PAZAPA-4460 file (N, C-alpha, C; in steps of 0.05 Angstrom, whole numbers, plus 32768, in hexadecimal, padded with zeros to 4 digits):
% residues 62
    n_x    n_y    n_z   ca_x   ca_y   ca_z    c_x    c_y    c_z   seq   type   mol
   7F77   8052   80D2   7F7D   8037   80BC   7F61   8040   809F     1      M     A
   7F4B   8045   80AC   7F38   804B   80A1   7F2F   805B   8086     2      R     A
   7F3E   8077   8092   7F4B   808A   807F   7F5D   8090   8063     3      T     A
   7F71   8074   8071   7F87   8065   805F   7F83   8054   8051     4      R     A
   7F66   8038   804E   7F62   801F   804D   7F4E   802B   8035     5      A     A
   7F39   8040   803B   7F25   8040   8026   7F2C   8050   8003     6      L     A
   7F42   8063   8009   7F54   8062   7FF9   7F5A   8050   7FE2     7      P     A
   7F64   8037   7FF2   7F77   8022   7FEB   7F65   800E   7FDE     8      L     A
   7F49   800E   7FED   7F40   7FFC   7FD9   7F32   8004   7FC4     9      L     A
   7F28   8020   7FC4   7F27   8025   7FA1   7F3F   8022   7F90    10      A     A
   7F58   8016   7F94   7F66   8019   7F7A   7F75   800D   7F7D    11      R     A
   7F6E   7FED   7F97   7F74   7FD4   7F92   7F5A   7FC3   7F91    12      H     A
   7F66   7FA5   7F84   7F59   7F9C   7F8D   7F56   7F8A   7FA4    13      P     A
   7F54   7F9E   7FB9   7F51   7F89   7FD8   7F44   7F84   7FE6    14      L     A
   7F43   7F72   7FFA   7F2F   7F72   800F   7F2B   7F8B   8022    15      R     A
   7F1B   7F91   8032   7F1A   7FA6   803D   7F31   7FA0   806B    16      A     A
   7F37   7F83   8069   7F4E   7F83   8078   7F63   7F83   8077    17      A     A
   7F6B   7F7F   8051   7F86   7F7E   8046   7F8B   7FA1   8041    18      D     A
   7F76   7FA5   803F   7F74   7FCB   8031   7F85   7FDC   8051    19      A     A
   7F7A   7FCB   8068   7F7F   7FD9   807C   7F9E   7FCB   808E    20      T     A
   7F9B   7FB1   8080   7FBB   7FAC   808C   7FCF   7FC6   807B    21      Q     A
   7FC7   7FC3   805D   7FDF   7FD5   8051   7FD5   7FEB   8053    22      L     A
   7FC6   7FFC   805E   7FCA   8011   806A   7FD4   801B   8084    23      G     A
   7FD8   8003   808E   7FEB   8009   80B5   8004   800E   80A9    24      A     A
   8006   7FFC   8094   802C   7FF9   808B   8027   8012   807D    25      A     A
   8025   8017   8071   8020   8044   8066   8024   8050   8079    26      L     A
   800D   804C   8092   8015   805B   80A6   8037   805B   80AC    27      V     A
   803A   8045   80B5   804C   8039   80C8   806A   8047   80AE    28      I     A
   8068   8040   809C   8073   804E   8084   8088   8069   807E    29      A     A
   806E   8076   8085   8069   8094   8076   807C   80A0   808D    30      D     A
   808B   80AF   8076   8088   80BA   805D   8088   80AA   8045    31      P     A
   809B   8096   804B   80AC   8092   8039   80B2   806A   8035    32      D     A
   808B   8065   801E   8081   8046   8021   80A6   8041   8021    33      P     A
   80B3   8039   8013   80B9   802E   800C   80E2   8025   8022    34      S     A
   80DA   803C   8044   80E8   802A   804C   80DD   800F   805E    35      S     A
   80C1   8003   8055   80BE   7FF2   805D   80B6   7FDA   8051    36      L     A
   80C7   7FC9   8064   80BF   7FAB   8051   80A6   7FA0   8052    37      T     A
   8091   7F93   8041   807B   7F87   804E   8082   7F67   8043    38      M     A
   8075   7F58   8050   807B   7F3C   8057   805F   7F37   8045    39      V     A
   8057   7F27   8031   803D   7F22   801E   8040   7F05   8019    40      V     A
   8029   7EF8   801D   8025   7EE3   8015   800B   7EE9   7FFB    41      L     A
   7FFA   7EF9   7FF2   7FEA   7EFB   7FE4   7FEE   7F0C   7FCC    42      D     A
   7FE7   7F05   7FB9   7FF5   7F0C   7FA2   7FEE   7F20   7FA4    43      P     A
   7FD2   7F32   7FA0   7FC1   7F46   7F9D   7FC3   7F57   7FBB    44      R     A
   7FD8   7F4D   7FCF   7FDE   7F62   7FE8   7FFA   7F69   7FDC    45      M     A
   800A   7F5C   7FCB   8029   7F5C   7FC0   802D   7F6C   7FBA    46      A     A
   8016   7F72   7F98   8011   7F7D   7F81   8003   7F98   7F98    47      H     A
   7FF6   7F9E   7F9C   7FE6   7FAE   7FAB   8007   7FC9   7FB9    48      A     A
   8011   7FBC   7FD5   8023   7FC7   7FDE   803B   7FD1   7FCF    49      A     A
   8045   7FCA   7FBE   805A   7FC6   7FA9   804E   7FE5   7F90    50      E     A
   8034   7FE0   7F8F   802E   7FFE   7F82   8027   8012   7F9A    51      R     A
   8025   8013   7FB0   8022   8024   7FC9   804B   802D   7FC6    52      E     A
   8056   8025   7FC3   806E   802D   7FC4   8082   8018   7FE3    53      G     A
   8078   7FFF   7FEB   8088   7FF0   7FF3   8099   7FE0   7FEB    54      L     A
   80AC   7FDD   8003   80BE   7FC4   7FF6   80A4   7FA4   8004    55      R     A
   80A7   7F92   7FEA   8098   7F7F   7FFA   80A8   7F67   7FE8    56      V     A
   80AB   7F4B   800A   80B6   7F3A   8001   809E   7F25   7FFF    57      L     A
   809F   7F14   7FF0   8084   7F02   7FF4   808F   7EE6   7FFD    58      T     A
   8080   7EDA   8004   8081   7EC2   8009   8079   7EAA   7FFE    59      W     A
   807E   7E95   7FF9   8096   7E85   7FF4   80AC   7E9D   7FD5    60      P     A
   80BD   7E9C   7FE1   80C1   7EAE   7FC4   80C8   7E9F   7FA6    61      E     A
   80B7   7EAC   7F92   80BE   7EAF   7F7F   80D1   7EB0   7F6E    62      T     A
***
């Protein structure tokens, strides 16, 4: 996860734990990030996940 999380920290204003979670999601969804929907509460995480190609479901839905 560390090798996936470190570049995410450089590209997005995330906390280390959030970058690790996003990195794990990208590993699971590899090679097609759009194949995974991530449920997200934090707006920064939602924006980063969308920019990385994941489908995002925010809660509460806005």
